[in-house]
BALUM-942536 format. One record per residue (C-alpha): x, z, y; residue in three letters. Coordinates in steps of 0.1 Angstrom, whole numbers, plus 5000, padded with zeros to 4 digits. Each point is the difference from the previous one (the first is absolute). Layout:
BEGIN
XZYala ...
This chain:
BEGIN
848724212136met 501950064963ile 498950344992ile 502250204974leu 497750154973ser 502950214976pro 498650104968ser 500050304983ile 500849874966leu 503250075009ser 499850285016ala 500750374985asp 497350124992phe 501450404999thr 500549975034val 497149745011leu 498550075026gly 503350105020gln 501249664994gln 496149855009ile 500750195034thr 503349805004glu 499449704994ala 496850035026asp 502750195031lys 502749694992ala 497349765009gly 497949904968ala 496649835010glu 498750024970tyr 500150284961ile 500249684971his 497850234970ile 500749814962asp 497550054979val 499749944964met 498350054971asp 502149874966gly 497549804998thr 499949705023phe 504450105001val 501950164976pro 500950295017ser 497750305013ile 501150175037ser 497250215014tyr 496250065020gly 497750125021met 501750314999pro 502949905013val 498349835030ile 498150295009lys 502850205000ser 502449825016ile 497449885027arg 500650335019lys 503349905007val 499749705021thr 497849785017asp 501749754997lys 498149694981val 499950034965phe 500149684981asp 498550044974val 500449734964his 498450014976leu 501849874962met 497150034983ile 497549864974thr 496549945018asp 500850235029pro 496650045018ile 499250264981arg 502250235021tyr 499749845034ile 497650275011lys 503350234984asp 502649905027phe 498049985025val 499450344999asp 503450104991ser 501549835031gly 500349704999ala 500249735031asp 500149734980leu 499849894965ile 501549694984thr 499149894963phe 500949754974his 497949654998leu 501350004961glu 498550365004ala 496949915000thr 497349724987ser 498450015037asn 502250045027pro 496949975028gln 498550314987ala 503150225004val 500749855036ile 496350115008asp 500250344990glu 503550085012ile 498049855034his 497150224993lys 501750345010tyr 501149815030gly 504049924987lys 502049755000lys 500549814966ala 503349804983gly 500049774978leu 503249994979ser 501549734975ile 502949984972lys 503449875004pro 498049714973gly 496349955016thr 500049725021ser 499550075042val 497049754995his 498150224978glu 499850225038leu 498449725016ile 496450094994pro 500650395015tyr 502949895026leu 497550075032asp 497950304984lys 502550264993val 502650105027glu 503850034980met 500749774974ile 502650134980leu 503049784981ile 501750214967met 503549895004thr 500950214969val 497750034968glu 497850285012pro 500450354979gly 503550125005phe 502250105034gly 503749935007gly 499349614985gln 502449715016lys 497449755021phe 499449674986ile 501749765019ala 496749734986glu 497950185022thr 501349955032met 497949644998asp 497050174986lys 500250205041ile 500949685021arg 496549874978lys 498550275009thr 500550045035arg 499149615000gln 496750074991met 498950235025leu 501649835028asp 498449734989glu 497050184996lys 500150185036gly 500350284982leu 502150345019ser 499550184965thr 503250204994asp 502649844971leu 502150354982glu 501949884971val 501950344978asp 502249954972gly 504150015001gly 499650065046ile 503550075012asn 501949945030cys 501749734983asp 496949774994asn 498050155030leu 500549745026lys 499549744975glu 496450144990val 499150035029ile 501049655009asp 498049894977ala 496750145017gly 499350434989ala 499150225018asn 499550294982val 502850104983ile 500350234971val 503050224986ala 501050224980gly 503450074987ser 501649885029ser 498450235021ile 499350324979phe 503249954982lys 502950155022gly 499550185041asn 496849865007ile 499450045035thr 503749795004glu 498249734971asn 497449965017ile 502250005033asp 501249634981asn 497449855000phe 498950055035lys 503449865008ala 498749674982ile 496249995007ile 501550015038gly 499050345012arg 
């Protein structure tokens, strides 16, 4: 199943609840929530209070992407705020397995992400430990970037590694995804699609309908 996860990083925060509701009604399965700390990535975004407040407007899966250093410190806080799936960066911790275990301790799904410059082979020890792998197709930290073409091979390779192990692990992509490259990304093996500006800029319902038409539903 192809899952659409609109990233609220590109939403209009003066009407954030309304825009999430529109994305929900238009057919988005997940809501992607990018948390940035200004250390692991240059930008600072939002944290627990925002997540807790928007939890009231939708029951869709909260796909929380932590771009923060030493993420284990805050797992319980994000769980308490309403996260359903928590993804952290391999590069952000010296003990990825401990973070995975912490997420699972609270009964939530764990995701593991890598930056464009990190080899997919670094994921191998954790492929069967998490529910999702996230391949960043731009450098994390800023919305609206152009898709890095070289990351397409990383998507294919990751899907190949998952298939070789017989795993049903979701493969998410995040960064520069739009209607022009969506089919190629899916063909490469991705099944969870993060899209920010290409969903929230303009008419949200029409944008999601365009994505769904390519996905085939």
